[in-house]
C-alpha positions in Angstrom: 13.8 -36.4 -79.7 11.7 -34.5 -82.2 10.4 -31.2 -80.9 7.1 -29.9 -82.1 6.5 -26.2 -81.7 3.2 -24.6 -81.0 1.0 -23.6 -83.8 1.7 -26.5 -86.1 -1.7 -28.0 -86.6 -4.3 -28.5 -84.0 -2.9 -29.0 -80.5 -4.3 -31.3 -77.8 -5.5 -29.9 -74.4 -2.9 -30.0 -71.8 -3.2 -29.8 -68.0 -1.0 -26.8 -67.8 -2.6 -25.0 -70.8 -4.0 -21.7 -69.8 -7.2 -22.6 -71.5 -7.4 -26.0 -69.9 -10.4 -26.0 -67.6 -12.2 -23.3 -69.6 -13.5 -25.7 -72.2 -17.1 -25.0 -71.4 -17.6 -28.5 -70.1 -16.7 -27.9 -66.5 -12.9 -28.0 -66.3 -10.3 -30.7 -66.4 -11.4 -34.0 -67.9 -8.6 -36.5 -67.2 -8.3 -37.8 -63.6 -6.8 -40.9 -62.2 -9.1 -43.8 -61.3 -12.2 -42.2 -63.0 -14.8 -44.2 -64.8 -16.3 -43.4 -68.2 -20.0 -42.9 -68.5 -19.8 -44.8 -71.8 -19.6 -48.2 -70.2 -15.9 -47.8 -69.6 -15.1 -47.2 -73.3 -13.1 -44.2 -74.4 -14.8 -41.5 -76.4 -13.2 -40.7 -79.8 -13.3 -37.5 -81.8 -11.6 -38.3 -85.1 -12.3 -35.0 -86.6 -9.9 -33.4 -84.0 -6.4 -33.9 -85.2 -3.8 -35.0 -82.6 -0.7 -33.2 -81.8 2.0 -33.8 -79.2 4.1 -31.2 -77.5 7.8 -31.4 -78.0 9.7 -32.2 -74.8 6.6 -33.2 -72.9 6.5 -36.6 -74.8 3.4 -38.2 -76.0 1.7 -38.5 -72.7 2.1 -42.3 -72.5 5.6 -42.6 -71.2 7.8 -41.2 -68.6 10.9 -39.2 -69.2 14.2 -40.8 -70.2 15.4 -43.4 -67.8 12.2 -43.5 -65.8 9.7 -46.3 -65.3 6.2 -46.0 -66.6 3.6 -47.6 -64.4 0.0 -48.4 -65.2 -2.1 -49.4 -62.3 -4.8 -52.1 -61.9 -8.1 -51.2 -63.5 -6.5 -48.5 -65.5 -6.9 -48.3 -69.3 -4.1 -47.0 -71.5 -5.3 -45.6 -74.8 -3.3 -44.9 -77.8 -4.9 -43.4 -80.8 -4.4 -43.9 -84.5 -1.3 -42.3 -85.9 0.2 -42.0 -82.4 3.5 -43.5 -81.6 4.6 -44.7 -78.3 8.3 -44.4 -77.5 10.2 -46.1 -74.8 13.8 -45.3 -74.2 16.7 -47.5 -73.2 16.6 -48.6 -69.6 13.0 -47.7 -69.2 10.6 -50.3 -68.0 6.9 -50.3 -68.7 4.7 -52.0 -66.2 1.1 -53.0 -66.5 -0.7 -54.4 -63.6 -3.4 -57.2 -63.5 -6.8 -56.2 -64.8 -5.4 -53.4 -66.8 -6.1 -53.0 -70.4 -3.9 -51.5 -73.0 -5.5 -50.2 -76.2 -3.9 -49.6 -79.4 -5.6 -48.4 -82.5 -5.0 -49.2 -86.1 -2.0 -47.6 -87.7 -0.4 -47.0 -84.3 3.1 -47.9 -83.9 4.9 -49.0 -80.8 8.6 -48.6 -80.5 10.8 -50.3 -78.0 14.5 -49.5 -77.6 17.3 -51.7 -76.7 17.4 -52.8 -73.1 13.8 -51.9 -72.6 11.5 -54.4 -71.1 7.7 -54.5 -71.3 5.9 -56.2 -68.5 2.4 -57.5 -68.7 0.8 -59.1 -65.7 -1.8 -61.9 -65.6 -5.2 -61.1 -66.7 -4.1 -58.2 -68.8 -5.3 -57.9 -72.3 -4.0 -55.9 -75.2 -6.6 -54.9 -77.7 -6.8 -53.1 -81.0 -9.8 -51.1 -82.1 -11.3 -49.8 -85.3 -11.3 -46.1 -85.2 -14.6 -46.1 -87.0 -16.3 -48.4 -84.5 -19.5 -47.1 -82.9 -20.0 -47.8 -79.2 -23.0 -48.3 -77.1 -23.0 -45.4 -74.7 -26.3 -46.0 -73.1 -28.3 -44.1 -75.6 -25.8 -41.6 -76.7 -24.6 -42.1 -80.3 -21.2 -40.9 -80.8 -20.9 -41.6 -84.4 -17.5 -42.0 -85.8 -16.0 -39.1 -83.9 -12.7 -39.7 -82.2 -11.6 -38.2 -79.0 -8.7 -35.8 -79.2 -5.8 -37.3 -77.4 -4.9 -35.8 -74.1 -1.3 -35.2 -73.6 -0.5 -35.3 -69.9 2.2 -33.6 -67.9 5.0 -36.0 -67.0 5.0 -34.5 -63.5 1.2 -35.2 -63.0 0.8 -38.6 -61.3 -2.7 -38.8 -62.6 -1.9 -38.0 -66.3 -1.6 -41.6 -67.4 -5.1 -42.6 -66.4 -7.9 -42.2 -68.9 -11.0 -40.4 -67.9 -13.3 -39.5 -70.8 -15.7 -36.6 -70.6 -18.7 -37.3 -68.5 -17.0 -39.9 -66.3 -18.1 -40.1 -62.7 -15.2 -38.5 -61.0 -14.6 -38.9 -57.2 -14.8 -35.6 -55.4 -11.6 -35.4 -53.5 -12.4 -31.7 -52.7 -15.4 -32.5 -50.6 -13.7 -35.0 -48.3 -11.0 -35.0 -45.6 -8.6 -36.6 -48.1 -8.8 -33.6 -50.4 -5.5 -32.0 -49.1 -3.2 -33.5 -50.0 -4.6 -35.9 -52.7 -3.7 -39.6 -52.3 -0.3 -40.5 -53.7 0.0 -43.1 -56.4 1.4 -46.5 -55.3 4.7 -45.8 -57.1 5.3 -42.8 -54.8 4.1 -44.3 -51.6 6.8 -45.4 -49.1 6.9 -49.0 -48.4 5.5 -49.9 -45.0 8.3 -51.0 -42.6 8.3 -54.6 -41.8 7.1 -55.4 -38.3 9.8 -55.6 -35.7 10.0 -58.7 -33.6 11.8 -56.8 -30.8 9.2 -54.1 -30.6 9.1 -52.1 -27.4 6.5 -49.4 -26.8 7.9 -46.0 -26.7 6.4 -42.6 -25.8 4.0 -42.8 -28.7 3.2 -46.5 -28.3 1.3 -46.6 -25.0 4.1 -45.6 -22.7 4.1 -42.0 -21.4 7.1 -39.9 -22.5 7.9 -39.0 -18.9 8.5 -42.6 -17.9 10.2 -43.4 -21.3 12.8 -40.8 -20.6 12.1 -38.9 -23.8 13.0 -35.3 -24.1 11.9 -32.5 -26.3 14.4 -33.4 -29.0 13.2 -37.0 -29.5 11.9 -37.6 -33.0 13.3 -34.5 -34.5 15.9 -36.3 -36.7 14.9 -38.1 -39.9 13.9 -41.6 -39.3 13.5 -41.0 -35.6 10.2 -42.5 -34.4 9.6 -41.7 -30.8 13.3 -41.8 -30.0 13.7 -45.5 -30.8 16.3 -44.9 -33.6 18.2 -42.6 -31.4 18.5 -45.1 -28.6 20.1 -47.4 -31.2 22.7 -44.7 -31.8 24.0 -44.7 -28.3 21.2 -42.9 -26.4 20.2 -43.7 -22.9 18.3 -47.0 -22.5 14.7 -47.0 -21.6 15.5 -48.7 -18.4 17.9 -46.1 -17.1 15.6 -43.2 -18.1 12.6 -44.9 -16.4 14.7 -45.3 -13.3 15.6 -41.6 -13.3 11.9 -40.7 -13.8 10.9 -42.9 -10.9 13.5 -41.3 -8.7 12.2 -37.8 -9.6 8.7 -38.9 -8.8 9.8 -40.3 -5.4 11.7 -37.1 -4.6 8.7 -34.9 -5.5 6.2 -37.0 -3.6 8.6 -37.4 -0.7 9.3 -33.7 -0.5 5.6 -32.9 -0.7 4.9 -35.4 2.1 7.7 -33.9 4.3 6.3 -30.4 3.7 2.8 -31.4 4.6 4.1 -33.1 7.7 6.1 -30.1 8.8 3.3 -27.6 8.3 0.9 -30.0 9.9 3.1 -30.2 12.9 3.4 -26.4 13.1 -0.3 -26.1 12.8 -0.8 -28.5 15.7 1.8 -26.7 17.8 0.2 -23.4 17.1 -3.3 -24.6 18.0 -2.8 -27.2 20.6 0.9 -27.3 21.6 2.6 -25.5 24.5 3.9 -22.0 23.6 7.7 -21.8 23.2 9.3 -20.7 26.5 12.7 -20.4 28.1 13.5 -22.2 31.4 14.8 -20.7 34.6 15.5 -17.1 35.8 17.5 -16.1 32.7 21.0 -15.0 32.1 23.1 -12.4 33.9 22.6 -9.9 31.1 19.9 -7.4 32.0 17.8 -5.1 29.9 15.2 -2.4 30.6 11.7 -2.8 29.2 9.2 0.1 29.3 5.6 -0.8 29.8 3.2 2.0 28.8 0.1 2.9 30.7 -2.9 0.8 29.9 -0.8 -1.9 28.1 -2.4 -5.3 27.8 -0.7 -8.6 28.6 -0.1 -9.2 24.9 1.5 -5.8 24.5 3.7 -6.3 27.5 4.6 -9.8 26.1 5.5 -8.3 22.7 7.8 -5.7 24.3 9.5 -8.4 26.5 10.0 -10.7 23.4 11.6 -7.8 21.4 14.0 -7.2 24.3 15.0 -10.9 24.4 13.5 -11.4 27.9 10.9 -14.1 26.9 10.7 -16.5 24.0 7.0 -16.0 23.0 4.1 -13.7 23.7 1.7 -16.6 24.2 3.9 -18.0 27.0 3.8 -14.6 28.8 0.1 -14.2 28.4 -0.5 -17.7 29.8 1.9 -17.1 32.8 0.3 -13.7 33.6 -3.2 -15.3 33.6 -2.0 -18.1 35.9 -0.5 -15.8 38.4 -3.1 -14.4 40.9 -1.4 -10.9 40.9 -0.5 -11.0 37.2 -3.0 -8.2 36.3 -1.5 -5.8 38.8 1.6 -5.1 36.7 2.0 -1.4 36.5 3.2 0.9 33.8 6.8 1.9 34.0 10.3 0.6 33.3 11.5 -2.8 34.5 15.0 -4.1 34.8 14.8 -7.8 33.7 17.1 -10.6 32.8 17.4 -12.0 29.3 16.0 -15.4 28.3 13.8 -15.8 31.3 10.8 -18.1 31.6 7.5 -16.4 31.2 6.5 -17.2 34.8 9.8 -15.8 36.2 9.3 -12.6 34.2 5.9 -12.1 35.6 7.1 -12.6 39.2 10.0 -10.3 38.7 7.8 -7.5 37.3 5.6 -7.8 40.4 8.7 -7.2 42.6 9.2 -3.4 43.2 12.9 -3.9 43.1 12.8 -4.8 39.4 11.0 -1.6 38.5 13.3 1.0 37.0 10.9 3.8 37.2 10.3 7.3 38.5 7.1 7.5 40.5 5.7 11.0 40.9 3.4 11.1 43.9 0.6 13.8 43.8 1.7 17.1 45.3 5.5 16.5 44.9 7.5 19.5 43.7 9.6 19.5 40.6 12.8 19.6 42.6 12.1 16.2 44.1 11.2 14.8 40.7 14.5 16.0 39.2 16.5 14.3 41.9 14.7 11.0 41.3 15.3 11.1 37.6 19.0 11.7 38.1 19.2 8.7 40.4 17.4 6.4 37.9 19.4 7.6 35.0 22.7 7.4 36.9 23.3 11.1 36.3 25.1 13.7 38.5 22.7 15.5 40.9 21.3 18.6 39.4 21.6 17.4 35.7 17.9 17.0 35.1 17.1 20.4 36.8 19.6 22.1 34.4 18.1 20.4 31.4 14.6 21.5 32.5 15.6 25.1 32.8 17.2 25.1 29.4 14.8 23.0 27.3 11.4 23.5 28.9 10.1 25.3 25.8 10.7 22.1 23.7 8.9 19.8 26.1 5.3 20.5 25.0 4.0 22.9 27.5 0.5 24.4 26.7 0.4 28.0 25.5 -1.1 29.3 28.7 1.7 28.0 30.9 4.6 30.1 32.1 2.6 33.3 31.6 4.6 35.6 33.9 8.2 36.3 34.8 7.7 35.6 38.5 7.3 31.8 38.0 10.2 30.0 39.5 9.9 26.8 37.4 7.9 26.8 34.2 7.4 23.0 34.5 6.0 23.2 38.0 2.5 21.7 38.0 3.2 19.9 34.6 5.1 16.8 35.7 1.9 14.9 36.2 1.8 12.3 39.0 2.3 8.8 37.8 4.9 6.1 37.0 7.4 6.8 34.3 10.2 4.7 32.8 13.6 6.0 33.7 16.4 3.6 33.0 20.1 4.1 32.3 20.8 5.2 28.8 17.7 7.4 28.6 17.9 11.2 28.3 16.4 13.4 31.0 14.4 15.4 28.5 12.8 12.2 27.3 11.5 11.4 30.7 10.4 15.0 31.4 8.6 15.2 28.0 6.6 12.1 28.9 5.4 13.7 32.1 4.4 16.9 30.4 2.5 14.9 27.7 0.6 13.1 30.4 -0.3 16.5 32.1 -1.6 17.8 28.8 -3.7 14.7 28.3 -5.3 15.0 31.8 -5.8 18.8 31.8 -7.2 18.5 28.3 -10.2 16.5 29.7 -11.5 19.7 31.3 -12.5 23.0 29.7 -10.1 25.0 31.8 -10.7 28.3 30.0 -14.4 28.2 30.7 -13.9 26.9 34.2 -11.5 29.7 35.0 -14.0 32.3 34.0 -16.7 30.6 36.0 -14.5 30.6 39.1 -13.5 34.2 38.6 -9.9 33.3 37.8 -7.7 34.9 35.2 -6.6 31.8 33.2 -6.3 28.0 33.3 -2.8 28.3 34.9 -4.5 29.8 38.0 -6.9 26.7 38.1 -3.8 24.5 38.3 -2.3 26.8 40.9 -5.4 26.4 43.1 -5.3 22.7 42.7 -1.7 22.6 43.8 -2.6 24.6 46.9 -5.5 22.2 47.7 -3.1 19.2 47.2 -0.4 20.8 49.4 -2.7 21.9 52.3 -5.3 19.1 52.3 -4.7 16.0 54.3 -7.3 13.7 52.8 -9.5 13.8 49.7 -12.4 14.7 52.0 -10.6 17.9 52.8 -10.0 18.9 49.2 -13.3 20.5 48.3 -13.4 22.4 51.6 -9.9 23.6 51.0 -10.8 24.8 47.6 -13.7 26.8 49.0 -11.4 28.4 51.5 -9.1 29.6 48.6 -11.9 31.1 46.6 -13.5 32.8 49.7 -10.2 34.4 50.6 -9.7 35.6 47.1 -13.0 37.5 47.2 -12.8 41.2 47.1 -15.4 41.3 49.9 -13.1 39.3 52.2 -12.7 41.4 55.3 -11.4 38.6 57.5 -8.0 38.2 55.8 -8.2 41.1 53.3 -7.6 38.8 50.3 -4.5 37.3 51.9 -4.3 33.5 51.6 -1.7 33.2 54.4 -0.7 29.6 53.4 2.5 28.2 54.9 2.8 25.9 51.9 3.6 28.8 49.6 6.3 30.1 51.9 7.8 26.7 52.3 7.8 26.4 48.5 9.9 29.5 48.0 12.2 28.3 50.7 12.4 24.8 49.3 11.4 23.4 52.7 8.5 21.8 54.5 8.2 23.3 58.0 5.2 23.6 60.3 6.6 26.0 62.7 7.4 29.2 61.0 7.9 32.4 63.0 5.7 35.4 62.2 8.7 37.7 61.9 10.3 35.4 59.2 7.2 35.2 57.2 6.2 38.8 57.5 9.6 40.0 56.5 9.9 38.1 53.2 8.4 40.0 50.2 8.8 37.1 47.7 5.8 36.9 45.3 5.3 33.3 46.5 4.8 34.5 50.1 1.0 34.7 50.5 1.4 36.3 53.9 2.8 39.5 52.3 1.2 39.3 48.8 -2.5 39.3 48.1 -4.0 36.7 45.8 -2.5 33.5 44.3 1.2 32.9 43.9 2.7 33.3 40.4 2.3 29.6 39.6 1.7 26.2 41.0 3.7 25.1 44.0 3.6 21.4 43.2 2.1 18.8 40.8 -1.6 18.3 41.8 -3.3 15.0 41.3 -6.6 14.3 39.7 -8.6 14.5 43.0 -7.2 17.9 43.9 -7.9 19.2 40.4 -11.5 18.0 40.5 -11.9 19.6 43.9 -10.5 22.9 42.6 -13.1 22.8 39.8 -16.0 21.9 42.1 -15.5 23.5 45.6 -18.0 23.3 48.4 -20.3 26.2 49.2 -20.5 26.1 53.0 -18.8 29.4 53.8 -15.5 27.9 55.1 -12.9 30.6 55.7 -10.3 29.0 58.1 -8.7 25.6 58.6 -6.2 24.2 61.2 -4.3 20.9 61.3 -5.2 20.2 64.9 -2.9 17.2 65.3 -0.2 18.9 63.2 -0.1 16.0 60.7 -3.2 14.3 59.3 -6.3 15.9 60.8 -7.6 19.2 59.4 -10.5 21.1 60.8 -12.4 24.0 59.2 -14.0 27.2 60.6 -16.2 29.9 59.2 -15.5 32.7 61.6 -12.4 34.1 63.3 -13.7 32.9 66.7 -14.0 29.3 65.5 -10.6 29.6 64.0 -9.1 30.6 67.4 -10.6 27.7 69.2 -8.9 25.4 66.6 -5.6 27.1 67.2 -5.9 26.5 70.9 -6.6 22.9 70.2 -3.5 22.6 68.1 -1.3 24.2 70.7 -2.7 21.9 73.3 -1.8 18.9 71.2 1.8 20.2 70.8 2.2 20.6 74.6 1.0 17.0 75.2 
């Protein structure tokens, strides 16, 4: 092939020429399928010499061994002096309605083995280079158009489009990118299949078709159909698996809804879970705090394994006429009892595993009860109290002098306390002291002590303990408190500020006697002996209750100075003068002789 270098004569425009598109006429002029404004005739510019580039060919044929196609309605122009070469094995096709133009002096070469095809309705014409054409008013003279040598890689290079042709705007339409392919490069449409079966992309959902994420990834794989032909799962088996998955999902959902629906019904309308019978032989201790509600009691019983549900206990307690009378304390109960049996057992005093501190009881008695309930050796709790009293939470004003026999006396507040085996004595004692602090804290004892001409709050508690010990009924408490305060007066000439209470002597003796000889009392100088020591004893002589404390804070003002238990047990009478007091003593002696 002859190669022509650049610079040898005038050169034609080429699509890849840097100047191509900067011709001043608006850019590229040759496009496929464009129509000429000169009534479909080519424009000639004979004064512009023609030159072809070396290896690019002449613009009218494909490279060696390729086919050259010309499509319907497309004109092929060859200008004077231009040769058209076709190489061996190359076929030239021209389609119906296509014109091939050849100008005078133009040669056409065909090599061995080369075929030229011309289809029906196709004409081959030769033109005079000096012919003048009717261009709708535009006289072109005898000018010839400089031949355009296309790029063999440009699919549109073989289609003539003279300057001024109406060119379709592919850049303003959705087809602009990519531009349409020429027919020669289009893939042939596959023939319709007679055994067509819709796949994931043909109306059947991929889930039911059994497709997975990899379907269609391989070349030629359309929706997974080709892959099924290569040994993949059949549509039938995959559809069956998909249906099974759907059934399982919906079945599981239905079962879940049914379960939670049943639970909701049971929670709202069904009977509360409950055990049956009186329970097992295994017993546990359950502590019920003061003021606990039925729900709180039920929660503690459930945690201990006594009942099955709180709701069952609340229902059983409400159905029992005495259910609301369950007291605070510790209860020894069986495990896995019915709620009704648990309520009945808690109402039975035998089930209570508590220490009950009655008002007025001394600490010695309380210590013994705690030892019994905890299964400890007698005297254990008393020893713990003497060693650990400082850690049990006493108020700062307690134990304010060295003559106090028991620092906890007056602070083991009356009430019911849990005391079951396994508990420690200090835990029970601390609960009692805590209760005393709560009760005493309700009153402004510092201010009350000053108003009553007492030294400190501990003396208020001491007065209350005396009232509790000497009074027989609550009606006596306020009168008894007045007697204490009147005898403590410095103006007291009746007893000279001596209380002369048998209860204080009995306390130091650890006894409870009515008949005490005068010689025994008068010979004992112990600070707790109010016959030989003026004023109050060093500390309380017992644990007063709430009524006695209120009476100590609010005594009567009737002038009572004396009192005598005329029946020796439950009846107390009061006197203001020594003469009245003597008549009461005579009455007491008469009752003893009877």
